[in-house]
matplotlib code that plots the C-alpha trace (Angstrom):
import matplotlib.pyplot as plt

x = [-0.1, 1.2, 1.3, 1.9, 2.4, 1.7, 1.7, -0.9, -0.1, -3.9, -4.5, -2.4, 0.1, 3.5, 1.6, -0.3, -3.4, -6.1, -7.0, -8.2, -9.2, -5.4, -4.7, -7.1, -5.7, -2.3, -3.7, -5.3, -2.1, -0.2, -3.1, -2.2, -4.0, -3.6, -2.3, -1.6, -2.2, -1.0, -2.5, -6.0, -7.7, -7.9, -5.9, -8.0, -11.1, -13.2, -11.2, -12.9, -11.5, -10.5, -11.1, -14.0, -14.7, -17.1, -15.0, -12.0, -14.3, -15.5, -12.3, -9.8, -11.5, -10.2, -12.4, -11.4, -10.6, -13.7, -12.7, -14.4, -15.3, -14.7, -17.8, -16.3, -12.4, -11.2, -8.4, -7.1, -4.7, -4.8, -3.6, -5.9, -5.6, -7.4, -7.6, -9.2, -9.3, -9.7, -11.5, -10.9, -10.4, -9.6, -8.5, -6.4, -6.1, -3.0, -2.3, 1.5, 3.3, 4.9, 4.3, 2.4, -1.2, 0.4, -1.1, -0.6, -3.4, -3.2, -5.1, -5.4, -6.3, -7.3, -6.7, -8.7, -6.3, -7.0, -3.6, -3.3, -1.4, -1.0, -0.7, 0.9, 0.1, 2.1, 3.2, 6.1, 6.7, 9.1, 10.8, 13.7, 12.9, 9.1, 10.1, 12.2, 9.3, 7.0, 9.2, 9.6, 5.8, 5.1, 7.6, 5.9, 2.9, 4.0, 5.9, 2.7, 0.9, 0.8, 4.0, 2.6, 3.5, 3.5, 4.4, 5.1, 4.5, 4.2, 6.0, 8.7, 10.3, 13.4, 16.1, 19.3, 21.3, 23.5, 23.3, 20.8, 18.2, 14.9, 15.2, 17.4, 14.5, 12.4, 15.5, 15.1, 12.2, 11.9, 15.8, 16.9, 14.7, 15.4, 16.1, 14.2, 14.2, 10.5, 10.8, 10.6, 8.6, 10.2, 13.6, 13.8, 16.7, 15.4, 13.8, 11.1, 8.7, 9.4, 7.8, 9.3, 8.6, 9.2, 10.2, 12.8, 11.5, 8.1, 8.5, 10.6, 11.0, 10.3, 10.5, 9.3, 6.2, 7.5, 5.1, 4.6, 1.1, 2.8, 5.3, 2.7, 0.0, 2.1, 5.4, 6.1, 6.3, 4.3, 6.5, 5.4, 6.5, 5.6, 4.3, 5.2, 2.7, 2.5, 0.7, -1.7, -4.3, -4.5, -8.1, -11.5, -13.5, -13.3, -15.9, -14.9, -16.0, -17.4, -18.8, -15.2, -14.0]
y = [-0.2, 3.7, 6.0, 9.6, 12.7, 16.2, 19.5, 21.5, 24.9, 25.7, 25.5, 28.3, 28.0, 29.5, 32.2, 33.3, 31.9, 30.0, 27.1, 23.9, 22.6, 22.6, 20.8, 18.1, 17.6, 16.8, 14.6, 13.0, 13.2, 11.0, 8.4, 7.1, 4.3, 6.3, 10.1, 11.9, 15.9, 18.9, 22.2, 20.7, 22.9, 26.8, 27.1, 29.9, 30.1, 26.9, 24.9, 24.3, 21.8, 23.3, 20.6, 19.1, 15.9, 14.8, 15.5, 13.7, 10.4, 10.7, 11.4, 10.2, 7.1, 8.6, 9.0, 10.5, 9.0, 10.0, 12.0, 12.7, 16.2, 18.0, 19.4, 21.1, 20.2, 17.5, 16.4, 16.9, 20.1, 20.1, 16.5, 14.4, 11.2, 9.9, 6.3, 3.8, 0.4, -1.3, -0.7, 2.2, -0.1, 2.8, 6.4, 8.5, 12.3, 13.3, 16.9, 17.3, 19.4, 22.8, 26.2, 25.9, 24.2, 20.8, 17.2, 13.8, 11.5, 7.7, 5.1, 1.5, -0.1, -3.3, -4.0, -6.0, -8.8, -8.8, -7.6, -4.7, -1.5, 1.6, 5.1, 7.9, 11.3, 14.1, 17.8, 18.8, 22.2, 24.9, 25.2, 22.7, 22.2, 21.6, 18.8, 16.7, 16.9, 16.0, 13.0, 11.6, 11.7, 9.7, 7.2, 6.9, 6.3, 3.6, 1.9, 1.7, -0.4, -3.6, -3.9, -4.0, -2.8, 1.2, 3.8, 7.2, 10.2, 14.0, 17.2, 16.7, 20.1, 18.7, 18.4, 18.4, 15.2, 14.9, 15.0, 17.9, 16.3, 15.1, 12.5, 10.8, 10.1, 8.6, 6.5, 4.5, 2.9, 3.7, 4.1, 7.1, 7.7, 8.5, 12.3, 13.2, 16.8, 18.3, 22.1, 24.7, 23.3, 25.2, 24.2, 21.4, 21.3, 20.4, 17.3, 18.3, 15.7, 12.3, 8.5, 6.0, 2.6, 0.5, -2.7, -2.9, -3.8, -2.3, 0.7, 1.1, 3.4, 6.7, 9.8, 13.2, 13.7, 16.2, 17.5, 21.3, 21.2, 20.2, 22.7, 25.3, 24.2, 24.4, 25.4, 21.7, 18.9, 15.6, 12.4, 9.1, 5.4, 1.8, -0.3, -4.0, -5.7, -9.2, -8.4, -6.3, -5.6, -2.1, -2.2, -2.5, 0.2, 1.8, 0.9, 3.0, 1.1, 4.3, 2.5, 1.6, 5.1]
z = [0.1, -0.7, 2.4, 2.3, 4.5, 3.5, 5.0, 3.2, 4.9, 5.2, 1.6, 0.8, -2.2, -2.4, -4.6, -1.5, -3.1, -0.7, -3.0, -1.3, -4.8, -5.8, -2.7, -3.0, -6.8, -5.4, -2.9, -6.1, -8.2, -5.3, -5.2, -1.8, 0.3, 3.5, 3.6, 6.9, 6.5, 8.3, 8.8, 7.2, 9.7, 10.1, 13.4, 15.4, 16.8, 16.2, 14.0, 10.5, 8.1, 4.6, 2.3, 0.4, 1.8, -0.6, -3.5, -1.9, -1.3, -5.0, -6.9, -4.6, -2.6, 0.4, 3.8, 7.2, 10.3, 12.7, 15.7, 19.0, 19.8, 16.6, 14.7, 11.8, 11.9, 9.6, 12.2, 15.6, 16.0, 12.2, 11.8, 9.6, 8.3, 5.2, 4.2, 1.6, 3.0, 6.4, 9.9, 12.6, 15.5, 17.9, 17.7, 20.1, 20.0, 21.8, 22.8, 22.8, 25.4, 24.2, 23.8, 20.4, 20.2, 18.8, 18.7, 17.2, 16.1, 16.8, 14.6, 15.2, 11.8, 10.5, 7.2, 4.7, 5.0, 8.6, 9.8, 12.1, 11.4, 13.8, 12.3, 14.4, 12.5, 14.2, 13.7, 16.0, 17.2, 15.6, 19.1, 19.7, 23.4, 22.6, 19.7, 22.6, 25.0, 22.1, 20.8, 24.6, 24.8, 21.7, 22.6, 26.1, 24.8, 22.5, 25.1, 27.3, 24.5, 22.9, 20.1, 16.5, 13.2, 13.5, 11.1, 12.3, 9.7, 9.5, 9.4, 12.4, 11.9, 12.4, 10.0, 12.3, 13.2, 16.0, 19.7, 20.0, 17.4, 18.6, 15.9, 18.4, 20.6, 18.2, 16.8, 20.0, 18.2, 14.7, 13.6, 11.9, 9.1, 5.4, 4.8, 2.0, 1.1, 1.1, 2.2, 0.7, -2.2, -5.0, -3.9, -1.2, 0.6, 4.2, 5.4, 7.6, 6.6, 7.6, 7.3, 9.3, 11.0, 14.0, 12.2, 9.4, 5.9, 6.9, 4.6, 1.4, -1.2, 0.5, -1.9, -2.2, -4.5, -6.9, -9.5, -11.1, -9.1, -5.6, -6.0, -6.2, -4.0, -0.5, 0.9, 1.7, -1.1, 0.0, 0.8, 0.2, 0.8, -0.2, 3.2, 2.6, 5.3, 4.5, 1.1, 2.3, -0.4, -1.7, -2.8, -1.1, 0.7, 4.1, 7.0, 10.2, 13.3, 15.1, 18.1, 19.3, 18.9]

ax = plt.figure().add_subplot(projection="3d")
ax.plot(x, y, z, "-o")
ax.set_aspect("equal")
plt.show()
């Protein structure tokens, strides 16, 4: 299955235009089985989703993970997960520490072949100290749960390596992720957006989705990867088990 992460920059492109339809067309270009979005909602006041969910379902075959306590937003603190197949077994909306309002969305999926997959969609803070607090919290949450195939993806706002990098905390579970430049979109030099897994061989072929439209639609390029999960099927329809959420 193909997964992707995309900071949509509140659907404002590098040309300064607010254009949710353009953002949606980039998502359709990628054709993912699952995609994590960052900045998919307005940030202030009552959060409101920015994309046309009916269009995404019809044109891209993608459905949002259902959440509790958000009436108009697509996601949690701007993090939204859309996917094509399987069952939503559980969802946890985690408020991450730090000075900025940041969050992570932990989704437990059962794919159509019966295999389990955990997805952690996150957008980490701009401040160095906040990122260290946030990565420690993510690892603590994982260690308190049953071990299973897990993918962490999102805008981690961390391009540094070395002793001061917040990636070192994540490396204890996920290893060091591939560094794929994704920012700024017109001439990407910084690997802010990451896809990583807790098991060797679970993901492969990580790359940026670099198209003329993607270079215009946001200041980040999407990143994408293939998931090898025991022959998981990439076809089928989504059915969310809302009574378990």
